[in-house]
C-alpha positions as CSV (number, residue, x, y, z in Angstrom):
1,M,64.5,63.9,86.5
2,P,63.2,67.6,85.2
3,R,64.7,68.9,88.2
4,L,68.7,68.2,87.1
5,R,68.0,69.6,83.2
6,L,66.1,72.9,85.1
7,S,69.4,73.6,87.3
8,F,71.2,72.9,84.2
9,S,70.1,74.9,81.8
10,F,69.7,77.1,84.8
11,I,73.4,77.2,85.5
12,V,74.3,77.7,81.3
13,L,72.3,81.0,81.4
14,T,74.1,82.1,85.0
15,L,77.2,81.5,83.2
16,V,76.2,83.4,79.2
17,V,75.1,85.8,80.9
18,I,78.2,86.6,83.2
19,A,80.3,85.7,80.0
20,Y,78.2,88.2,78.3
21,S,78.8,90.6,81.1
22,I,82.2,90.7,80.8
23,L,83.2,91.2,76.9
24,R,81.1,93.8,77.3
25,A,83.0,95.2,80.2
26,Q,86.1,94.3,78.0
27,L,84.9,95.7,74.7
28,S,83.5,99.3,77.0
29,S,86.7,100.3,78.8
30,S,88.4,101.1,76.9
31,P,90.9,104.5,77.5
32,N,90.9,107.4,76.4
33,P,93.5,109.4,75.3
34,N,93.0,112.7,76.8
35,T,93.6,111.2,80.3
36,V,96.9,112.6,82.0
37,P,98.9,109.1,82.8
38,V,99.7,109.3,86.6
39,I,102.8,106.7,88.2
40,D,103.1,107.4,91.9
41,G,105.9,107.0,93.5
42,G,104.2,107.2,96.9
43,I,107.8,108.8,98.5
44,G,107.0,111.9,98.9
45,P,105.1,115.4,98.5
46,C,106.4,116.6,95.4
47,T,104.7,116.1,91.3
48,A,106.2,116.9,87.4
49,D,104.2,117.3,85.1
50,F,105.3,117.1,80.6
51,T,104.6,118.1,78.4
52,I,106.8,116.1,75.0
53,T,106.8,118.4,71.9
54,D,108.3,117.2,68.8
55,N,110.7,119.5,66.7
56,N,107.9,121.8,65.9
57,S,105.9,121.4,69.0
58,A,103.1,119.6,68.4
59,P,102.5,116.8,71.0
60,V,103.7,113.6,70.9
61,Y,102.0,110.5,71.6
62,D,102.6,107.3,74.2
63,A,106.5,108.9,74.0
64,N,108.2,107.0,77.2
65,I,109.4,108.8,80.6
66,S,111.7,108.0,83.0
67,V,113.3,108.4,86.1
68,H,115.7,106.8,88.9
69,I,115.3,107.8,92.8
70,S,117.7,107.2,95.1
71,Y,116.8,108.3,98.1
72,G,117.1,107.7,102.4
73,L,119.9,107.5,103.8
74,W,123.2,107.0,101.5
75,G,121.2,106.9,98.8
76,T,120.3,103.1,100.5
77,H,116.8,103.2,98.9
78,K,116.5,103.7,94.6
79,L,113.7,103.6,93.0
80,D,112.9,103.2,88.7
81,L,109.6,104.8,87.3
82,Q,108.3,105.4,84.0
83,V,105.3,106.9,82.5
84,G,103.7,107.4,78.8
85,S,102.8,110.1,77.4
86,N,98.6,110.5,76.0
87,I,97.5,111.9,72.4
88,N,98.5,115.7,74.1
89,G,101.8,114.4,74.6
90,K,101.3,114.4,79.0
91,A,101.9,112.7,81.0
92,R,102.7,113.2,85.4
93,F,104.6,112.0,88.1
94,T,103.7,112.2,91.9
95,G,105.2,110.9,95.0
96,L,108.1,112.4,94.7
97,P,111.3,113.1,96.9
98,S,111.1,116.4,98.4
99,K,114.9,115.8,98.7
100,T,118.0,114.3,96.7
101,K,121.3,114.3,97.1
102,Q,121.3,115.0,93.4
103,G,118.6,115.8,92.2
104,L,116.1,113.7,89.3
105,F,117.1,114.0,86.0
106,F,114.2,112.7,84.2
107,H,114.6,111.5,80.3
108,A,111.7,111.3,77.5
109,S,112.1,109.2,74.5
110,K,110.3,108.4,71.4
111,S,111.9,106.4,68.6
112,D,114.9,107.4,67.3
113,R,114.3,110.9,69.1
114,S,114.9,111.7,72.8
115,G,114.6,114.6,75.5
116,S,115.9,115.1,79.5
117,A,114.8,117.5,81.8
118,F,115.7,118.1,85.8
119,D,114.5,118.9,88.5
120,D,115.7,120.0,92.2
121,T,112.9,119.3,94.1
122,A,114.2,121.3,97.3
123,K,114.2,124.1,95.3
124,S,110.7,123.5,92.9
125,C,108.5,120.9,94.0
126,Q,105.4,121.5,92.1
127,A,107.8,121.0,88.5
128,Q,106.8,121.9,85.0
129,F,108.7,121.3,81.9
130,T,108.0,120.9,78.6
131,I,110.5,118.1,76.2
132,A,111.4,118.8,73.3
133,L,112.6,115.4,71.8
134,E,115.3,115.8,69.0
135,Q,117.0,113.0,67.1
136,K,119.5,111.0,68.4
137,Q,123.7,111.8,67.7
138,S,124.8,108.5,65.5
139,Q,128.5,108.0,67.2
């Protein structure tokens, strides 16, 4: 009987140590707000770097930047990517195709503000954009 009690105590102690380790890892792994978020399309060598600002050139945190990509023969393959900006208003797309039929149209938004940028990757494979978000026009 003492042997069973020792085994049960050992199992309980092991589970407590594992639970503590998991909890500590979750608490200490908060993301660094200065790290530039990157999304990889995985379909080419091109990149697009963004800085998202407001009308006063201040960086906009957590702005959503998206792009719809049609590629391949007759544009039969489609890919939608999106990424949020960091505390410095920065974000990056990698793995973009070097040839597209109509180029890439990036849309950035936050709340009631938006902006856009266009890239022809055949001409600028490593593009850099600054998008100033402006109030959306009411219709």
